[in-house]
C-alpha positions in Angstrom: 29.0 14.4 -20.8 29.6 16.0 -17.9 26.8 16.7 -15.1 26.2 20.6 -14.6 27.6 22.0 -11.3 25.3 22.9 -8.6 24.9 26.5 -8.6 22.5 29.1 -7.1 19.9 28.0 -10.0 19.8 24.8 -8.1 17.5 26.5 -5.9 15.0 27.1 -8.6 12.4 25.0 -9.7 11.7 23.5 -13.2 8.2 23.9 -14.2 5.6 21.7 -15.4 1.8 21.6 -15.2 -0.1 19.6 -13.2 -2.0 18.3 -16.1 1.2 17.1 -17.8 2.9 13.8 -17.4 5.9 12.4 -19.3 7.8 9.3 -19.7 11.1 7.9 -20.8 12.2 4.5 -21.9 15.6 3.1 -21.3 17.1 -0.4 -21.9 18.1 -2.9 -19.5 21.3 -0.9 -18.6 19.4 2.2 -18.0 20.2 4.1 -21.2 17.9 6.6 -22.5 15.9 5.0 -25.8 12.8 7.3 -26.0 10.6 9.8 -24.1 8.2 12.5 -24.7 8.5 16.1 -25.8 7.7 17.2 -21.9 10.5 15.0 -20.5 12.9 16.8 -22.9 11.4 20.4 -22.3 11.9 19.9 -18.6 14.9 18.3 -18.5 16.4 20.9 -20.6 18.6 18.8 -22.7 18.5 18.6 -26.4 17.3 15.1 -27.6 21.1 14.6 -29.2 22.2 14.9 -25.6 19.3 12.8 -23.8 19.1 9.9 -26.4 21.9 7.0 -25.6 22.9 8.9 -22.6 22.2 6.9 -19.2 19.3 8.3 -17.3 21.4 9.3 -14.5 22.0 12.3 -16.4 18.6 14.1 -14.7 19.8 12.3 -11.4 19.8 15.0 -8.3 22.8 14.9 -6.1 20.2 15.3 -3.0 18.3 12.0 -4.1 19.3 9.4 -1.3 20.9 5.8 -2.6 18.3 3.7 -0.9 15.6 4.7 -3.3 17.6 3.7 -6.3 18.4 0.9 -4.6 15.0 -0.5 -3.7 13.7 0.8 -7.6 16.4 -1.5 -9.4 16.1 -4.5 -7.2 12.3 -4.6 -7.8 12.1 -4.0 -11.7 15.3 -6.3 -12.0 13.0 -8.8 -10.2 10.4 -8.2 -13.3 7.8 -6.3 -10.8 6.8 -2.5 -11.0 7.5 0.3 -8.7 6.6 3.9 -7.9 8.7 6.4 -6.0 9.0 10.1 -5.3 12.0 11.6 -7.2 14.1 14.5 -7.2 15.7 15.4 -10.7 17.8 17.9 -12.2 17.7 19.7 -15.3 20.8 20.6 -17.4 20.2 24.3 -16.1 20.9 23.0 -12.4 17.2 23.4 -11.7 15.3 20.8 -9.9 11.9 19.1 -10.5 10.0 16.6 -8.4 7.9 13.8 -9.5 6.1 10.6 -8.8 7.5 8.0 -11.0 5.7 4.7 -11.8 8.4 2.5 -13.3 7.6 -0.9 -15.0 9.7 -3.4 -16.8 9.2 -3.5 -20.5 10.2 -6.0 -22.8 14.1 -4.7 -23.6 14.1 -2.5 -20.8 12.1 -0.2 -18.5 9.2 2.4 -18.5 8.7 5.3 -16.7 5.9 7.6 -16.4 5.9 10.4 -14.3 3.5 12.9 -12.4 4.0 16.1 -10.5 3.6 15.2 -6.6 1.0 17.4 -4.8 -0.2 15.9 -1.5 0.9 16.4 2.1 2.7 12.7 2.0 4.8 14.7 -0.8 5.8 17.3 1.8 6.9 14.6 4.7 8.7 12.5 1.6 11.2 15.4 0.9 12.5 15.8 4.8 12.7 12.3 5.1 14.8 12.3 1.6 17.0 15.1 3.2 17.5 13.4 6.4 18.5 9.8 4.7 20.6 11.6 2.6 22.3 13.4 5.2 22.9 9.9 6.9 24.4 8.6 3.7 27.1 11.1 3.6 27.8 11.4 6.8 28.4 8.0 7.6 29.5 6.6 4.3 26.5 4.2 4.0 26.2 1.9 1.2 23.1 2.0 -0.8 21.8 -1.2 0.6 22.7 0.2 4.2 20.5 3.2 3.6 17.7 1.0 1.9 17.5 -0.9 5.1 17.3 2.4 7.1 14.3 3.6 5.0 12.5 0.7 5.0 12.8 0.7 9.1 11.9 4.6 9.3 8.9 3.8 7.2 7.7 0.8 9.7 8.2 3.4 12.6 5.7 5.9 10.6 3.2 3.1 10.0 4.2 1.4 7.0 5.2 -2.2 7.5 6.7 -2.4 3.8 7.7 -0.2 0.9 4.6 -1.6 -0.8 2.3 -0.6 1.8 3.7 2.9 1.5 3.8 3.1 -2.3 0.1 1.9 -2.3 -1.1 4.7 -0.2 1.3 7.3 -2.0 0.4 6.3 -5.6 -3.6 6.5 -4.6 -2.9 9.7 -2.8 -1.3 11.3 -5.6 -3.8 10.3 -8.3 -6.6 11.4 -6.5 -5.2 14.8 -5.6 -4.6 15.1 -9.3 -8.0 14.2 -10.1 -9.8 16.7 -7.6 -7.4 19.4 -8.9 -8.3 19.3 -12.8 -11.9 18.0 -12.2 -12.6 20.7 -9.6 -14.1 18.3 -7.2 -13.4 15.2 -5.2 -14.3 11.8 -6.9 -16.0 8.9 -5.7 -12.4 7.0 -6.9 -10.2 9.3 -4.2 -12.8 8.2 -1.3 -13.1 4.4 -2.4 -9.2 4.4 -2.3 -9.0 6.1 1.1 -11.2 3.7 2.6 -9.3 1.0 0.9 -5.8 2.0 2.5 -7.5 3.2 5.9 -9.7 -0.1 6.2 -6.9 -2.4 5.4 -4.5 -0.7 7.6 -7.0 -1.0 10.9 -7.8 -4.9 9.8 -4.3 -5.3 10.1 -3.8 -3.8 13.2 -7.1 -5.4 14.7 -5.5 -8.4 13.4 -2.6 -8.3 15.7 -5.1 -7.1 18.6 -6.8 -10.4 18.4 -3.5 -12.4 18.7 -3.1 -10.7 21.6 -6.7 -11.2 23.3 -6.1 -14.9 22.4 -2.7 -15.1 24.3 -4.4 -13.5 27.5 -7.6 -15.9 26.7 -4.6 -18.9 27.1 -3.4 -17.6 30.2 -7.3 -17.2 31.6 -7.9 -20.6 30.7 -4.8 -22.2 32.7 -5.8 -20.1 35.5 -9.5 -21.5 35.8 -7.8 -25.0 35.4 -5.8 -24.0 38.6 -8.8 -22.6 40.2 -11.1 -25.6 39.6 -9.1 -28.2 41.0 -9.8 -25.9 44.3 -13.4 -26.3 44.7 -14.2 -29.5 46.1 -18.1 -29.4 46.3 -18.0 -27.9 42.6 -14.9 -29.7 41.5 -16.3 -31.7 38.5 -18.6 -28.8 37.3 -15.5 -26.3 37.2 -13.2 -29.1 36.0 -16.1 -29.5 32.6 -15.9 -25.3 32.4 -12.3 -25.3 32.5 -12.2 -28.2 29.9 -14.6 -26.5 27.7 -12.8 -23.4 27.9 -9.3 -25.0 27.0 -11.0 -26.8 23.9 -12.3 -23.5 22.5 -9.0 -21.7 23.1 -7.5 -24.3 21.4 -9.8 -24.1 18.2 -9.1 -20.3 18.5 -5.3 -20.9 18.3 -5.6 -23.0 15.2 -8.0 -20.6 13.6 -5.7 -17.7 14.8 -2.9 -19.0 13.0 -4.9 -19.0 9.7 -6.1 -15.6 10.6 -2.9 -13.8 11.1 -1.6 -15.3 7.7 -5.2 -14.6 5.9 -4.8 -10.9 7.1 -1.4 -10.5 5.9 -2.0 -11.8 2.4 -5.2 -9.5 2.0 -3.3 -6.2 3.1 -0.5 -7.4 0.7 -2.9 -8.2 -1.9 -4.5 -4.7 -1.6 -1.5 -2.9 -1.7 -0.6 -4.7 -5.1 -4.1 -4.2 -6.5 -4.3 -0.3 -5.7 -0.7 0.4 -7.4 -1.6 -1.9 -10.3 -4.7 0.1 -10.7 -2.7 3.5 -10.6 -0.4 2.3 -13.2 -3.3 1.3 -15.3 -4.5 4.8 -15.1 -1.7 7.0 -15.4 -0.1 4.6 -18.4 -3.4 4.7 -20.3 -3.4 8.6 -19.9 0.1 8.9 -20.9 -0.8 6.9 -24.0 -3.1 9.1 -25.1 -1.6 12.2 -24.5 1.8 11.1 -26.4 -0.7 10.1 -29.4 -1.4 14.3 -29.7 2.7 14.5 -30.3 2.7 12.0 -33.3 2.7 15.2 -35.6 5.7 16.7 -34.3 8.8 16.9 -35.5 11.3 14.6 -33.7 14.0 12.0 -33.2 11.5 9.7 -31.5 9.6 6.9 -33.3 5.9 7.9 -32.4 4.3 4.8 -33.9 7.0 2.5 -32.0 6.4 4.3 -28.5 2.5 4.9 -29.1 2.6 0.8 -29.6 4.8 0.1 -26.6 2.8 2.3 -24.3 -0.4 0.6 -25.6 0.8 -2.7 -25.0 2.0 -1.6 -21.6 -1.4 -0.5 -20.8 -3.1 -3.3 -21.9 -1.1 -5.9 -19.8 -1.2 -3.8 -16.9 -5.2 -3.6 -17.2 -5.1 -6.9 -17.4 -3.0 -7.6 -14.4 -5.0 -4.7 -12.4 -8.2 -6.9 -13.1 -6.9 -9.9 -11.7 -5.2 -8.6 -8.7 -9.1 -6.9 -7.9 -10.5 -10.4 -8.7 -8.0 -12.1 -6.2 -8.1 -9.1 -3.7 -11.9 -9.5 -3.6 -11.9 -13.4 -3.2 -9.4 -13.1 -0.3 -11.4 -10.7 1.3 -14.4 -13.0 1.2 -12.5 -16.0 2.1 -10.8 -13.8 5.3 -14.6 -12.6 6.1 -15.7 -16.6 6.5 -12.9 -17.1 8.7 -13.7 -14.1 11.0 -17.6 -15.8 11.2 -15.8 -18.7 12.1 -14.1 -17.1 14.9 -17.1 -15.5 16.1 -18.9 -18.7 16.5 -16.0 -20.2 18.6 -15.9 -16.6 20.6 -19.8 -17.0 21.0 -19.5 -20.5 22.4 -16.6 -19.2 24.8 -19.3 -16.6 26.2 -21.8 -19.2 26.6 -19.6 -21.1 28.6 -18.5 -18.1 30.7 -21.8 -17.2 31.6 -22.8 -20.6 33.0 -19.6 -20.4 34.9 -20.5 -17.2 36.6 -23.9 -18.3 37.3 -22.7 -21.3 39.1 -20.2 -19.3 40.9 -22.6 -16.9 42.0 -24.7 -19.7 43.7 -21.8 -20.8 46.1 -22.3 -19.2 49.5 -18.4 -17.6 49.4 -19.1 -16.4 45.9 -15.8 -18.4 44.6 -14.2 -14.9 44.6 -11.3 -15.9 42.8 -13.0 -18.0 40.4 -15.7 -15.5 39.8 -13.1 -12.7 39.1 -11.3 -15.0 36.5 -14.7 -15.6 35.0 -15.4 -11.7 34.5 -12.0 -11.5 33.3 -12.5 -14.1 30.7 -15.8 -12.7 29.8 -14.1 -9.0 29.4 -12.0 -10.5 26.8 -14.5 -12.6 24.6 -16.5 -9.4 24.6 -13.5 -7.5 23.3 -12.8 -10.0 20.8 -16.3 -10.2 19.6 -16.2 -6.3 19.3 -12.9 -6.4 17.2 -14.4 -9.5 14.6 -17.6 -7.5 14.5 -15.5 -4.4 13.4 -13.2 -6.5 10.8 -16.6 -7.8 9.1 -17.9 -4.8 8.9 -14.7 -3.2 7.5 -14.8 -6.1 5.3 -17.9 -5.0 3.5 -16.6 -1.6 3.2 -13.6 -2.9 1.3 -15.8 -5.0 -1.0 -18.0 -1.8 -2.0 -14.7 0.6 -2.4 -13.1 -2.1 -4.8 -16.1 -2.5 -7.1 -16.1 1.7 -7.3 -12.1 1.4 -8.3 -12.9 -1.2 -10.6 -15.3 1.0 -12.6 -12.9 3.7 -12.9 -10.9 4.6 -16.2 -9.1 7.8 -18.2 -11.3 10.0 -20.2 -9.9 9.5 -23.8 -10.9 13.1 -24.9 -8.2 14.5 -23.1 -6.2 17.0 -25.0 -3.6 19.7 -24.3 -6.2 22.0 -23.5 -8.7 19.7 -22.0 -6.7 17.8 -19.1 -7.5 14.1 -19.1 -9.7 13.0 -15.9 -10.8 10.0 -14.4 -14.7 8.8 -15.3 -16.4 5.9 -13.7 -18.2 3.8 -16.3 -21.8 3.7 -16.5 
């Protein structure tokens, strides 16, 4: 079947309501097997044209190849993914969606919602720029995907997973607020999780830099201690103590960085899974309302598949949230151990400052080095305490997110909203 050619109608948007969701199911080759009435209506294709047609029948030429490369690489590995996607209807109209795509037995399931956030607006511009690069430079999909990931890094996301977690919870929270008329604690909690996790990652890198500075100060102290003939033994002890504590910090630092990355990755995974569960659950409820409609779709079969998928991801999300909580608690214990070492460093530095001040010449160089070390120690202590505080915020926010479910009383005249369990 030939694709519609771009025309003036391509500048017109195919509208659907914020409360509406739609889904399509394909086989492993991406051939459409089923969908709901909203999918068929917005695409403007008849079911005879959609069923057994490749899903790319609705692909818009403005979409970067990079996005589909990342999508297929991920779902073929058995993992879910999400993406902003611009589609084109049979009439040439465009419509944007945020798609949650998951592997399902025999193929893939895609549930879509209307994107509305400021992030979506930024994505439109980034897609246009990347698509232009693809055309101008003749980029292959893999090359374009590398550019996309690099650009995300420049914008503050160290991976597509980090971007995906933030995008999915932002879109879900914005939709919830618009449908319910008020901001929910779900949106507040997920926003805190995202911001706290990102700041913890930034501060972890900051701790690493401070450890390097501390190591250099310890070396300089060791050199300087050998120049104090009268107090050589004392400053040698202080220098050795500094070196010992620095070694302990370095040992913990390696574990700290690894754990910080693991926590960050787990948070991204958990947030996206939780968003997927909520949107799939709502989709299953909405599709049940189409059961009486005449269609070429086997509603009973699709409802069963949707419910099975929702149940599977509900379990995965719960396990992921449990794992995230455990990793945050372990990370917190490591923060406490590092604080103990930093406190020990502060005590040693204080002794050194007192003894240096007693010298007639004030030991100016040594005193300056000890002051420098004290400043580093104080900064490390401040940063570690800030991380610990955010860990508490993360635990509380995770508990809040865990309590949310989809209101099953949703109907065509009563849009579904997220409800917090009692």
